[in-house]
N, C-alpha and C positions, 0 to 999 in steps of 0.2 A: 511599607513599600520596599521592594527589592532594590538593593544597591547594584547598579549595572556592573560594578567592579567585583562583585561577589559571585562565586559559582555555586554557593549553597543556598537554596531557596528557603526563606523563612515561611513563605506560603507561595502558592502559584498565583501570579498576578494575571488577571484577564485584561488583555489590551485591545483597544479598538484599532481597526485597520486604517487609521488615519496617519498623518505625517508624524505626530508625536508618538503614537503607538509603534509605528514601523521603526522610528529612530531608536526607541528604547529596546525593541526586540533585537535590532541589529547590534546595538551596544552589548547586550547580554551575550549574544552569540560570539562576538569578537573577544569577549572576556572569558570564554570557555564554558558558559552556562548553557542549559538546555531550554529551547523554546519550541513549542508546538505551533504549527501554522497550517492554513488550508492550502490544498492543491485542488485541481479539478477532479482528482480521483478520491483520495481520503486525506485526513489530516496527517501530516508528517511530524516526527519528533526530531527537531533539528539540532545539530551541533557542528562546530567548526571542523570540517573534514580534514584539515591540515594539522590538527592538534590531537595526538593520540590520547591525551588525558581527557579532553572533552569527549572524544568518541567513546572512551571507556565509560563515561557517565551515561551514555545511551544504553549500553549493555546492562549497567547496574539498574537504571530506572525501569527498563523493560524486563529485566531478568531473562535476557536473551542469550542463547548460546553464542560464544565468541567465534565459532567457525562459520556463522552465517554472514556473508558479506552484506554491506550496506550500499544503497544507491546514493551517489553524490549528485546533488542538484546544482545546476549552473544557470546563470541569468540569460545566456544566449548561446547560439551554436559555436561562435568563435571561442568562447570560454571553455566549452566542452571539448573542442578539438585540441585545446592546449593541454588536456590531461590524457588523451588517449589517441591511438592510431586508428584511423577510419579507412577501411578498404572501400571499394566502389559501392558495394551493397550497403554498407553502413552509411556512406555519404548520401545515397539516394533516400534511405529511410529517414535520416536526419532532416534532409531538405523537405521531405513530404510531411512529416509528422511533428516536427519541433517548431514552436512550442506545442506541447501536447502530451497525452498519456502513454508515451513510449519510453522505455529504458533500453539503451544499447550497452551490451557488454563487449568491450573491445580490448585489445592489448594496451596495457598502461605504458605511457611514455616513461623513459628512464627518469625524467625529471618531474613526474607527476607530483602535484601537491597533495593528492589524496593519500593519506597515511596508510601504512601497511595494515594497521588494525582495522580500518574501515574496509579494506580490500580482503580481509580474512587471510592475509598472507599469499593471495593469488597474484599471478603476473598480469591479470586483467583488472579492469576497472568498470564499474557499472555507472553509467552517466545518464542524466535526464535533464531536459529543459522543460519545466512545467509551463502550462498555459494559463494558470490562474493569476489574475492581476495582482492579488495580494502577495502570492509567492514570488512573482517576478520582481515586484517592488522591493521585497525584503532581500532577495538575492543580490539585486543591484546595490542595495545599501550596505550589505555585508562585504561584497567585493572579493569573495573567495568561495570555494566549493563548500556546500553545506550537506553533510550526511544526514539523511532523513528517512528512516524506516517509518512504518505506520505508528501513530502515537497511541499505543496501547500496550498492556503487558504482553509479553511474548506468548504467541499461541492463541490469544483471545481474539474476539471479534474486532475488526478494524473500525476506527471511528469516522463517522461521516458528519458529525456536528460537534461543536465545542463541548457540550455536556458529556459526550462519550469520552472525550479526552480526560475530563476532570474525574469521571467515574473511576478510571484506572490509574491516573497519574497525579492527582491533586497532591501537593506537598512534595512531590518527587522532582518537579521541574520548576524552573524559575518563571517562565512566562507562557502565555497562550494567546496568540492572535486569533480573535474571533471573527471569522469570515462567513459565518452562517453555514448552511448545509452545502456539502460538496456535490456538484452536479452529476459526475459520472458514477461514483459510488462503489466501484471496484478498482483495485490497484492497476498500475500501469502494465501494459504488455511488455514482457522482457524478451529481447532477441539477442542472441550471441552471434557476433561476427568476429570469429577468431581463426579464420582460415577455413577454406572449404565452404560448403553451402551454409547460409545463415540458419541458426537453429532457434526455434520458438521454445524458450525455457518456461515461460508462464503466459497463458492467455490473459487478456485484460481489456483495457479500454479501447485499444485498436484491434479490430477483428483480423482473423487469419486471411479472410478474403481481401481486406484492405491492404494488408502487407503484400499479398500475392499480386495485387494490381500494380504496385510500385515495382516490385522485384521482377515481375514477369514469370514467376513460378511460386508455388507455395513453399514457405519455409519448412525445413525438416521438422518432423514430429519431435516433441519433447523427449529427451532421454530420461530414463529412470533416475530419480533423485538419489544421490549418494548420501546415505543417512549420516555419514561421518563428516563429509565435506562437500556441501552443495556447490555446484558450479556458479550459481547466481542467486540473487535475492528471491525470497518467497518460495523456495523449492523443498522445504521440509515437508515430510509426508503428512504430519499432523499440524494443522495451522488454522487460523481464523476460527478457533473453536469456542463455542459457548460452554457453560458449565454442564448443561444438559447433554445427554447423548443425542446424536443426530441420526435419524433413520431415513434413507433415501428411497425414492421411487415407490412410495407406498400406494397400495390400492385399497387398503383397509386401515382405518385409524383405530388404535386400541383405546379403551376408555381412559381418560385422564391425560392422554398425550396432548401436547401443543401441536398445532397444525399450521404448516406453511403452504399456502395455495399459490397457484399461478394460472391465470385464465379463468374460464367459467365453470370448469368441472368440479365435482365434489366427490371425494372417495367415500366408500362405504364406511359407516361409523362416524361420519362427520359431526353428527349431533352430539356425540359424547366427548368431543375434544374439550380440553380445559381452556384453551385460548386459540383463537384463529386469526391469522392475518393473511392477506392476499398481496403478493408482490406486485401484481398488475392484473386487475380484473379483465382488462382488454387483451391480455396476453402480449404486451409490448416488452420485449427484452430490455430496451433502454430504460424504461421505467422500473423494471424489475431489478436491474443492476444497481440503479441509484438508491433503491430501498432495501437491498439485501441485508447489509450489515445492521442497519437500524432494526429491521424486522427480527433478525436473530437475537439481538439484544433484548427487544421487547418480549419475545416469546420466552426467552431464558428467564426474564424477570417474573414470569407467571408462576414459577416454582415447579413447573412440570419436569419430570425426570427425563423425558424424551421429547424431542421435536421431530415430528413426522413431516416429510417433505414429499409433495406430489412429483411425478415425473416432469422434467424440464428438458426440452430437446437441446442438444449441443450444436446449435447453429448460430452463427454470428456471435453476438454477445452472450448467447446461451452457453457457449463453450467456456467462457470465463466464469459464468455463474455456476455451472456444474463443477468446474475445477475447484472453486472456493468451497462449495458444499461437500465435495468429496474429501477435501482436506479437513473440513470441520467434523466429518463423520469418521475419520481415520482413527485407529486405536491409539491411545495416549499412554 
């Protein structure tokens, strides 16, 4: 059994999301240890965002570049507003979508508790109030911001169930709150409200159309990610990558490739695929998003050198799905 006062895991303890499990997870986080927990998007790898030593353990466990900022998770909107400065647009978005799969990048207050390492040295802070009941109960028990990128090795496929976390991080983290499969399945939408028009840094669980409906206009298009210092979380060009090479918008499958389908169509050469999975036979983007990372992991496990992906339209949640697939296919 892990000692809540120790930050070095003898083994990763799998915790039930009941009162006892939540209490132990909160104690581990307050002591500076790492705990993975479910959100409505993917599993997050949590550390006390006020403690730079604890945050450094995230980077070590994930083997993550230190220049990539982390999202600080808060229990409610008031707690988030205590860490950053919200302009009118940020306020409208927070009221509309929190709790939920939205991250807002706003100017950090001078007295923010989110440490400089979690913010990657930036004058801004990335904040989110998740909607998952287990995440919210944990954050309320911890009583401070919790930095939580996705609970996987850096650059690999994000985890949507507890087993995915253990595949990457068993023995590297102290605890894992098992909340079952995550319902959304792609990471949060990230919007920067840093003066001027809001900018969509990363498409995700909140669609561009939904953002526009609240703002009264579409947010500005994402800027090209700075390879040396991304402006927000999840902006590295190569990200969410399986070990296999990913080939997009295929019309013909080469023999021995794994195949990722969407909808009812079948590309030429379908019969020769090494493994086949369909994100949504009905062509439902919400179902596809919830299954994306699990499907990439399962096809990667087939041993195929390449995963071929059929075309998916960048509409609604399709924009987030295509964003993740493009990052998975980027040169490494």
